[in-house]
C-alpha positions as CSV (number, residue, x, y, z in Angstrom):
1,M,116.6,90.8,-6.6
2,A,113.2,92.1,-7.6
3,R,110.2,90.2,-6.4
4,I,108.2,88.3,-8.9
5,H,104.7,89.8,-9.4
6,S,102.6,86.8,-10.5
7,D,99.8,88.9,-11.9
8,D,102.1,90.9,-14.1
9,V,103.8,87.7,-15.4
10,L,100.4,86.1,-16.2
11,N,99.1,89.3,-17.9
12,K,102.1,89.4,-20.2
13,L,101.8,85.7,-21.1
14,Q,98.1,86.0,-21.8
15,A,98.9,89.0,-24.1
16,G,101.2,86.8,-26.1
17,E,104.5,88.3,-24.7
18,D,107.5,86.2,-23.7
19,V,108.6,86.5,-20.1
20,S,112.3,86.1,-19.0
21,L,113.5,86.1,-15.4
22,F,117.3,86.2,-14.7
23,Y,119.2,85.0,-11.6
24,Q,122.7,84.7,-10.4
25,F,121.7,82.2,-7.7
26,V,118.4,80.5,-7.2
27,S,117.6,80.7,-3.5
28,D,114.8,79.1,-1.5
29,E,113.0,82.4,-1.6
30,I,113.2,82.6,-5.4
31,N,111.8,79.0,-5.6
32,Q,108.9,80.0,-3.3
33,Q,108.2,83.0,-5.6
34,I,108.3,80.7,-8.7
35,Y,105.9,78.3,-7.0
36,A,103.4,81.1,-6.3
37,M,103.8,82.3,-9.9
38,L,103.1,78.8,-11.3
39,I,99.9,78.6,-9.2
40,H,98.6,81.7,-11.0
41,I,99.7,80.6,-14.5
42,L,98.4,77.0,-14.3
43,A,95.2,78.0,-12.6
44,S,94.5,80.3,-15.5
45,L,94.8,77.3,-17.8
46,D,92.7,75.0,-15.6
47,K,95.8,72.9,-14.9
48,L,96.3,73.6,-11.2
49,F,96.5,69.9,-10.5
50,L,99.9,70.0,-12.4
51,V,101.5,72.7,-10.2
52,E,103.5,70.3,-8.1
53,V,104.8,68.3,-11.0
54,V,105.8,71.4,-13.1
55,F,107.4,73.1,-10.1
56,T,109.4,70.0,-9.2
57,V,110.7,69.7,-12.8
58,I,111.6,73.4,-13.1
59,K,113.1,73.6,-9.7
60,E,115.4,70.6,-10.5
61,A,116.4,72.2,-13.8
62,L,117.1,75.6,-12.1
63,M,119.2,73.8,-9.4
64,N,121.2,71.9,-12.0
65,A,121.9,75.1,-14.0
66,T,123.0,77.0,-10.9
67,K,125.2,74.1,-9.9
68,A,126.8,74.0,-13.4
69,N,127.6,77.8,-13.0
70,A,129.0,77.3,-9.5
71,K,131.2,74.5,-10.8
72,R,132.6,76.8,-13.5
73,E,133.3,79.5,-11.0
74,Y,135.0,77.0,-8.7
75,F,137.3,75.9,-11.5
76,I,138.1,79.5,-12.3
77,R,138.9,80.4,-8.7
78,N,141.2,77.5,-8.4
79,N,143.0,78.1,-11.8
80,L,141.8,74.8,-13.2
81,D,140.9,74.2,-16.9
82,I,137.6,72.4,-17.0
83,Q,138.4,71.2,-20.5
84,N,141.6,69.5,-19.4
85,P,140.7,65.9,-18.3
86,S,143.3,65.7,-15.6
87,Q,142.5,69.1,-14.2
88,Y,138.8,68.3,-14.4
89,K,139.3,65.2,-12.4
90,E,141.3,67.2,-9.8
91,G,138.6,69.9,-9.6
92,M,135.8,67.3,-9.2
93,L,137.5,65.8,-6.1
94,G,136.8,69.0,-4.2
95,F,133.4,69.8,-5.9
96,M,131.2,67.9,-3.4
97,T,133.1,69.1,-0.4
98,N,133.5,72.8,-1.4
99,I,130.4,73.4,-3.5
100,V,127.6,70.9,-2.8
101,M,128.2,70.6,0.9
102,K,128.6,74.4,1.3
103,W,125.8,75.4,-1.1
104,D,124.6,78.5,0.8
105,E,128.1,80.0,0.4
106,Q,127.8,79.9,-3.4
107,E,125.4,82.8,-3.5
108,N,128.3,85.2,-2.6
109,F,130.6,83.6,-5.2
110,L,128.0,83.9,-7.9
111,A,126.7,87.4,-7.0
112,D,129.2,89.2,-9.3
113,S,129.5,86.5,-11.9
114,K,128.9,86.9,-15.6
115,L,127.2,83.6,-15.5
116,Y,123.4,83.6,-15.1
117,V,120.4,81.3,-15.0
118,A,117.2,82.4,-16.9
119,L,113.7,81.1,-16.6
120,R,111.8,81.9,-19.8
121,M,108.1,81.4,-20.4
122,R,105.8,81.5,-23.4
123,M,102.0,80.8,-23.6
124,K,100.3,79.7,-26.8
125,N,96.6,79.0,-26.7
126,K,96.3,76.4,-23.9
127,E,100.0,75.3,-24.1
128,I,102.8,76.8,-22.1
129,I,106.6,76.4,-22.7
130,F,109.2,76.8,-19.9
131,L,112.9,77.2,-20.7
132,V,115.7,77.1,-18.1
133,E,118.9,78.4,-19.6
134,N,122.4,79.1,-18.3
135,N,125.2,80.6,-20.3
136,V,127.7,77.8,-20.1
137,P,127.9,74.7,-22.3
138,L,127.8,71.2,-21.0
139,L,131.0,69.1,-21.4
140,P,130.5,66.1,-23.6
141,E,130.8,63.7,-20.6
142,E,128.2,65.8,-18.6
143,L,125.7,65.7,-21.4
144,E,126.3,62.0,-21.8
145,R,125.8,61.4,-18.1
146,I,122.5,63.3,-18.1
147,Q,121.3,61.5,-21.2
148,K,122.1,58.1,-19.6
149,R,120.0,59.1,-16.6
150,I,117.1,60.2,-18.8
151,D,117.3,56.9,-20.7
152,A,117.5,55.0,-17.4
153,A,114.3,56.6,-16.2
154,K,112.4,55.1,-19.1
155,R,113.1,51.6,-17.7
156,Y,111.6,52.4,-14.3
157,N,107.9,52.1,-13.6
158,D,108.2,53.9,-10.2
159,L,110.8,55.6,-8.1
160,S,111.3,52.5,-5.9
161,D,113.0,50.7,-8.9
162,A,115.4,53.7,-9.1
163,F,116.1,53.5,-5.4
164,M,116.9,49.8,-5.6
165,E,119.2,50.3,-8.7
166,M,120.9,53.6,-8.1
167,G,119.8,55.2,-4.8
168,D,122.9,54.2,-2.9
169,T,125.5,54.7,-5.7
170,Q,124.6,57.8,-7.6
171,E,124.6,61.4,-6.4
172,S,121.2,62.9,-5.7
173,A,121.2,64.9,-9.0
174,G,120.9,61.5,-10.7
175,L,117.8,60.7,-8.7
176,G,116.5,64.2,-9.3
177,I,116.5,63.7,-13.1
178,V,114.9,60.3,-12.7
179,L,112.3,61.8,-10.4
180,S,111.5,64.5,-13.0
181,Q,111.1,61.9,-15.8
182,L,108.8,59.8,-13.8
183,L,106.7,62.8,-12.8
184,L,106.3,63.8,-16.4
185,K,105.3,60.3,-17.5
186,N,102.9,59.6,-14.7
187,S,101.3,63.1,-14.8
188,G,100.4,62.7,-18.4
189,I,102.6,65.5,-19.6
190,G,105.0,62.9,-21.2
191,Q,108.7,62.4,-20.9
192,E,109.1,63.5,-24.5
193,K,108.0,67.0,-23.5
194,F,111.3,67.6,-21.6
195,K,114.6,68.0,-23.4
196,I,118.1,69.1,-22.5
197,T,120.3,70.6,-25.2
198,S,123.7,72.3,-25.2
199,T,125.5,74.6,-27.7
200,A,128.9,76.2,-27.6
201,K,127.4,79.1,-25.6
202,E,124.6,77.8,-23.4
203,T,122.6,74.9,-22.0
204,R,118.9,74.7,-22.2
205,A,116.3,72.6,-20.5
206,S,112.8,72.9,-22.1
207,L,109.5,71.7,-20.8
208,I,106.2,71.9,-22.8
209,V,103.0,71.5,-20.8
210,P,100.4,70.5,-23.5
211,E,96.8,71.5,-23.6
212,I,95.6,67.9,-22.9
213,T,97.3,65.6,-20.3
214,V,96.1,62.2,-19.4
215,P,97.6,60.9,-16.1
216,L,99.0,57.4,-16.1
217,E,97.5,55.0,-13.7
218,I,100.4,53.6,-11.7
219,S,100.1,50.0,-10.7
220,N,102.8,48.0,-9.0
221,K,103.3,45.2,-6.5
222,I,103.8,47.6,-3.6
223,K,100.6,49.4,-4.2
224,S,98.7,46.1,-4.6
225,K,100.2,44.9,-1.3
226,I,99.2,48.0,0.6
227,L,95.6,48.0,-0.9
228,N,95.2,44.3,0.0
229,E,96.4,45.0,3.5
230,M,93.9,47.9,3.8
231,E,91.1,45.7,2.7
232,G,92.0,43.2,5.4
233,L,91.8,45.7,8.2
234,P,88.9,45.2,10.6
235,P,86.0,47.7,10.9
236,L,85.9,50.1,13.8
237,P,84.7,48.3,17.0
238,Q,81.0,47.8,17.0
239,S,80.7,49.4,20.5
240,L,82.0,52.6,18.9
241,T,79.9,52.5,15.7
242,K,76.8,52.1,17.9
243,I,77.6,55.3,19.8
244,I,78.6,57.1,16.6
245,N,75.2,56.3,15.2
246,L,73.6,57.7,18.3
247,C,75.6,60.9,18.0
248,N,74.4,61.2,14.3
249,N,70.8,61.0,15.4
250,P,69.5,64.5,16.4
251,D,66.8,62.9,18.6
252,S,69.3,61.1,20.8
253,D,69.3,61.7,24.5
254,L,72.6,63.1,25.9
255,N,72.3,61.0,29.1
256,M,71.8,57.9,27.0
257,I,74.9,58.5,25.0
258,A,76.9,59.3,28.1
259,H,75.6,56.0,29.6
260,E,76.6,54.0,26.5
261,I,80.2,55.4,26.7
262,E,80.4,54.7,30.4
263,K,79.7,51.0,29.8
264,N,83.2,50.8,28.4
265,P,85.7,52.2,31.0
266,A,88.6,52.2,28.6
267,L,86.6,54.1,26.0
268,A,85.4,56.6,28.6
269,A,89.0,57.2,29.7
270,D,90.1,57.7,26.1
271,I,87.3,60.3,25.5
272,L,88.1,62.2,28.7
273,K,91.7,62.2,27.7
274,L,91.0,63.5,24.2
275,S,88.5,66.0,25.4
276,N,91.1,67.5,27.6
277,S,94.0,67.1,25.1
278,A,96.1,69.9,23.6
279,G,93.7,70.2,20.7
280,F,90.8,71.0,22.9
281,M,92.7,72.9,25.6
282,S,90.8,76.2,24.9
283,R,87.7,74.6,26.4
284,Q,86.9,74.3,30.1
285,R,88.2,71.2,31.8
286,V,85.8,68.2,31.7
287,N,85.8,65.6,34.4
288,T,82.8,63.4,33.5
289,I,81.5,61.8,30.3
290,L,78.1,63.7,30.6
291,Q,80.1,66.9,31.0
292,A,82.2,66.0,27.9
293,V,79.1,65.3,25.9
294,K,77.6,68.6,26.9
295,V,80.7,70.8,26.6
296,V,82.4,69.2,23.6
297,G,79.2,68.6,21.7
298,L,77.8,65.5,20.0
299,K,79.5,66.2,16.7
300,N,82.9,66.4,18.4
301,I,82.2,63.4,20.6
302,R,81.4,61.5,17.4
303,N,84.7,62.7,15.8
304,I,86.7,61.8,19.0
305,L,85.2,58.3,18.7
306,Y,86.6,58.1,15.2
307,V,90.1,59.0,16.6
308,T,89.7,56.5,19.4
309,G,88.6,53.8,16.9
310,V,91.5,54.5,14.5
311,R,94.0,54.2,17.4
312,K,92.5,51.0,18.6
313,V,92.5,49.4,15.2
314,M,95.9,50.7,14.0
315,D,97.8,50.3,17.2
316,G,96.3,46.8,17.8
317,Q,97.2,45.7,14.2
318,Y,100.7,47.2,13.9
319,G,101.8,48.5,17.3
320,K,102.0,52.2,18.3
321,I,103.9,54.5,15.9
322,Q,104.5,57.3,18.4
323,D,106.2,59.7,16.0
324,V,103.1,59.9,13.8
325,W,100.8,60.4,16.8
326,D,103.1,63.1,18.3
327,H,103.2,65.0,15.0
328,S,99.4,64.6,14.8
329,N,98.9,66.0,18.3
330,R,101.0,69.0,17.6
331,T,99.2,69.6,14.3
332,S,95.9,69.4,16.0
333,F,96.9,72.1,18.6
334,Y,98.3,74.3,15.8
335,A,95.2,74.0,13.7
336,R,92.9,75.1,16.6
337,Y,95.3,77.9,17.4
338,I,95.3,79.1,13.8
339,A,91.5,78.9,13.5
340,N,91.0,80.9,16.7
341,E,93.6,83.5,15.8
342,S,92.4,84.0,12.3
343,G,88.8,84.6,13.3
344,K,87.6,81.2,12.0
345,V,86.5,80.0,15.4
346,K,83.6,78.0,13.9
347,Y,86.2,75.7,12.3
348,A,88.3,75.2,15.5
349,D,86.7,71.8,16.5
350,I,86.8,70.2,13.1
351,V,90.3,71.3,12.3
352,A,91.5,70.0,15.7
353,I,90.1,66.6,14.8
354,G,91.4,66.8,11.3
355,G,94.9,67.5,12.7
356,L,94.7,64.4,14.7
357,L,93.7,62.2,11.7
358,H,95.4,63.8,8.8
359,D,98.3,61.3,8.7
360,L,96.1,58.2,9.0
361,G,97.5,56.8,5.7
362,K,101.1,57.3,7.0
363,L,100.4,54.8,9.8
364,L,99.6,52.2,7.1
365,L,102.6,53.0,4.9
366,L,105.1,52.9,7.8
367,S,103.6,49.6,8.9
368,I,103.7,47.9,5.4
369,E,106.6,49.5,3.6
370,K,108.7,51.1,6.3
371,G,112.0,50.7,4.5
372,L,111.0,52.3,1.3
373,F,109.0,55.1,3.1
374,E,112.1,55.9,5.2
375,K,114.2,56.1,2.0
376,L,111.7,58.6,0.5
377,V,111.8,60.7,3.6
378,A,115.7,60.6,3.6
379,Y,115.7,61.6,-0.1
380,Q,113.5,64.6,0.3
381,K,115.2,65.8,3.5
382,G,116.9,69.1,2.9
383,K,115.4,69.5,-0.5
384,D,112.5,71.6,0.8
385,M,110.0,69.9,-1.4
386,N,106.6,71.5,-1.3
387,N,104.6,68.3,-1.6
388,S,106.1,65.1,-0.2
389,T,103.2,63.1,-1.5
390,L,104.6,63.4,-5.0
391,L,107.4,61.0,-4.2
392,E,104.9,58.6,-2.6
393,E,102.7,58.7,-5.7
394,I,105.4,57.9,-8.2
395,S,107.1,55.3,-5.9
396,L,104.0,53.5,-4.6
397,G,101.3,54.4,-7.0
398,T,99.5,56.1,-4.2
399,S,100.2,58.6,-1.4
400,H,99.6,58.5,2.4
401,A,96.9,61.2,1.9
402,A,95.0,59.1,-0.7
403,L,95.4,55.9,1.5
404,G,94.1,57.8,4.5
405,A,91.1,59.0,2.6
406,Q,90.3,55.4,1.4
407,L,90.6,54.1,5.0
408,A,88.4,57.0,6.2
409,K,85.8,56.0,3.6
410,K,86.0,52.3,4.6
411,W,85.2,53.3,8.2
412,D,82.4,55.7,7.2
413,F,84.0,58.9,8.3
414,P,82.0,62.1,7.6
415,E,82.8,63.9,4.3
416,D,84.6,66.9,6.0
417,L,87.2,64.6,7.7
418,I,87.7,62.5,4.5
419,T,88.4,65.7,2.6
420,V,90.9,67.0,5.2
421,I,92.8,63.7,5.1
422,D,92.8,63.5,1.3
423,Y,93.7,67.1,0.5
424,H,95.9,68.3,3.4
425,H,98.9,68.5,1.0
426,K,97.0,70.0,-1.9
427,P,94.7,72.8,-0.5
428,F,94.6,74.6,-3.9
429,V,92.4,71.9,-5.5
430,T,90.2,71.2,-2.5
431,P,86.5,71.0,-3.4
432,E,84.1,73.4,-1.7
433,P,82.8,73.7,0.9
434,F,85.8,72.3,2.7
435,K,88.6,74.6,1.3
436,E,89.0,76.7,4.4
437,I,89.3,73.8,6.9
438,V,91.8,72.1,4.6
439,E,93.9,75.3,4.4
440,I,94.0,75.5,8.2
441,V,95.1,71.9,8.6
442,Y,97.6,72.3,5.7
443,L,99.2,75.3,7.4
444,A,99.2,73.6,10.8
445,N,100.8,70.5,9.3
446,M,103.5,72.6,7.5
447,M,104.2,74.5,10.6
448,S,104.6,71.3,12.6
449,D,107.0,70.0,10.0
450,V,109.1,73.2,10.3
451,C,109.1,72.9,14.1
452,E,110.2,69.3,13.7
453,S,113.0,70.3,11.2
454,K,111.4,68.3,8.4
455,R,111.1,71.2,6.0
456,G,111.8,75.0,5.8
457,Y,109.9,78.2,5.8
458,F,110.0,78.6,2.0
459,T,108.0,75.4,1.3
460,I,104.9,77.0,2.9
461,D,102.6,78.6,0.4
462,P,102.9,82.3,1.0
463,G,99.3,83.1,0.0
464,I,97.7,80.7,2.5
465,L,100.2,81.8,5.2
466,N,99.3,85.4,4.7
467,K,95.6,84.8,4.5
468,L,95.5,82.9,7.8
469,T,98.1,84.8,9.8
470,G,98.8,88.1,8.0
471,I,102.5,87.1,7.9
472,N,104.7,87.5,4.8
473,D,108.2,87.3,6.0
474,Q,110.4,84.7,7.7
475,I,111.2,86.6,10.9
476,K,107.6,87.2,11.7
477,F,106.8,83.6,10.9
478,Q,109.4,82.3,13.3
479,E,108.0,84.5,16.0
480,Y,104.5,83.2,15.4
481,L,105.7,79.6,15.3
482,T,107.6,80.1,18.6
483,R,104.5,81.5,20.2
484,V,102.3,78.6,19.0
485,E,104.8,76.0,20.0
486,K,105.1,77.5,23.5
487,G,101.4,77.2,23.9
488,Y,101.5,73.6,22.8
489,Q,104.3,72.7,25.2
490,N,102.4,74.5,28.1
491,S,99.3,72.4,27.2
492,L,101.3,69.2,27.3
493,A,102.7,70.2,30.7
494,E,99.2,70.9,32.0
495,E,98.0,67.5,30.7
496,G,100.9,65.9,32.5
497,N,100.1,67.7,35.8
498,I,96.4,66.6,35.6
499,A,97.4,63.0,34.8
500,N,99.7,62.9,37.8
501,K,97.0,64.1,40.2
């Protein structure tokens, strides 16, 4: 399979030419290439904010077309007539087991097939049309089932309604169609801009991205409940805000700040622990508060105080959610490692703190809507979605990133940390001058997810990966990840040794 050259595709579209890409099997690598291509195309139209929505809809259509082809090939291999009702029923009994559950094996079956999937594109002024075609017709019952799912999606205000009504009874493809419809409605593209048609020779899914889109403001009971809960959260402890203000004052005396911290033994212990944590392991070991203030620096002491304050408020309010903190600690270490290795040492401190705080909003979601949040996680698992916040936004009316940013503003965090929290899943639209630090935290977070088996290599943006690491293939990425994770585990072991002394 030839690699997609995004610039070539964009140049042809801008010249008024139609572009068609043909596939026998749409792999994770192809999806990654399509995602990178869409970034180029939508950025040229000043519609980069729609890239996740458009990609999710196209990816769903490509997957359904490939599955339809795989189904036909399966029936042929087993000498079954797909048009015969009794033989169709017999074939479908083995479809989930032999096709869906063994999806990676289908690439070999389809490699020499006459069946294909095509992604066609056409640009006209500020409008772009995407067509996903495969050269088999839909059976009447298949088309009827798809149309019912599209019609059902119009009844739902958010994905949580769909989960309640059909999440446990329908196959994931049903939810995929509903997800696409909700994304189109809420993004402002409009559900009417997506259609599925079938003739005697082919099936076509069409998506028109119009020149003007007006996103729909999602409002539901869950969102209101979460926002009300957030409003009720207490401010950061006054003892912390007093020291934070001292750190923000350039005329403050270091000894005075150290003395204020030492007045609170628990706080002093937290600061020493964080100063010597995995995210700051590249520094010399600090044993006293005054040494921490001098070595770590006032700005970092201030940021460590924010971390300490968040933990006190959130753990005190809801209890400790260890999984989130473990992931945040790993992301913090990865972020500092990436900054140092990529020659961006000046960002090492802020990205280490950003890594510790990036999932602040997730603490709130897990505490308030744990059941629904876990359903969202279960749904996306194995789907290698590039941006998990999309599901949150259409299910809750907000995302953990947006919630975290609102909390950070409530607690008067500095702008750089607020931006990292808000944009760590969407680095492409990050405002300057914070783009580089967000890219580092984005990559660190994605790498942590891969290490924790939450997502795969092909969900990572190849441009950012290559920019920060020089890596552009899966084997080298795995070697890099293994090296970073080994450093993280060594740092944890060192922390444990010091704690036991």
